[in-house]
N, C-alpha and C positions, 0 to 999 in steps of 0.2 A: 355474530358478530358481542351479541349481545349475552353468550355462555362464557365467550373468552373476558368477556366486561367482568361478571358477576366473579369469574371462576378469579381475577385479578386480585377486586374491593374482596371476596373471600380468604384470597391469600394475605393481604396485605390488614387481612384485619386480624386475624390470626397466626401473623407472622411469628411468635414467639411460642406456642402452642409446635407449629411445622416445624420451626428449625429444631427445638426438642424431641422429636418423633426421628426428624433423620439422624438428630447424632446415636440418640440411643440406638438406633438400629442399626449405623457403623459401626458402634462400639456392640454389640447384642450379636451382629450377624456377622461384618464385613472384616472385622478389626484381627491381627495376627492374635489378640490378647482378649480375643471376644469371650462370650462365657458357652459357647460351642464346643470352644479348644479350651476352654478352662478347667470342667471334670476332666478329661483325659490324663492333662497333667494333674489335676488333684489326685488323680488314682495311681497313679503311678510315685505320687513322692507319697504318698500313704506308705502304697509296697516297700520304697526305699528305707523308709522310721522301720518299719519291720524288723528289717532284712540288717539294718540297724544294730536292731535292740536285740534280734538274734546274733552277730558279732560279740556284742558288748558282755552279752551271758557266755559265750564261748568261750572268749579274751578273760573272762572273769573266773573260767574252771580250770582252766591252761594256768591261770595266774597262781593258783589257790592247790592246784596239781604242783608246781615248783616250788612253789613256798614249802607243802609236805617233803618236798624230796630232798630240799634244801637242810631241813631240819629233824627229819626220823628217820634215821640210817636202816632202823624196818621199814619205809616205804617201798626205799634205793633198794635191799634182800629182796622184798616180793616180787618190783618190776625184773631183777635179774635173776631169778629163779622162775619166772612163767614165760615170759619172755625169749630170752637168751641161755632157756635150759641150765645155767649155772647149777651146782650144784658143790655142797662140801667133801672135805676130802671122804666122810667115813660116809659117804652117802650112795642110793642108786636109783637114775633116775629115768621114771619111762616115759615114755613121748607113746601116747597114743594119736593118731588117725585117725581121720574119721573113713566114712566111704564117699566117692566121688558121687554127686546128686547126679541124677535121674539127664539133667541138663548136658552136664560137659559130658558123660559116658556116647550120647545121643554125637555131640560138635566132635566126639572122635572116630565113631561111626563113616559119618561124611565122610 
């Protein structure tokens, strides 16, 4: 009986400290937004921010290419010649096709 009584007295004297410790345990470990769950979420947020930055760079590059194509007729001609093998009336176009890689030839054999 004296142990229960002494424990009760201890809890009564230190009720604020025990309450703060209890709340800290709930917030730190048990809660859905606990510190244990917060770190993986923060890592995911950082990865998504890097991905957003990458997409913004790609957008800026594509936008500059589009503006270049709109304002520079020589850029349009260059793309037409390289990608679509277009030529002028007095020109000949030679297209060189590279040899297939080893992985492609191995797939054909199987």
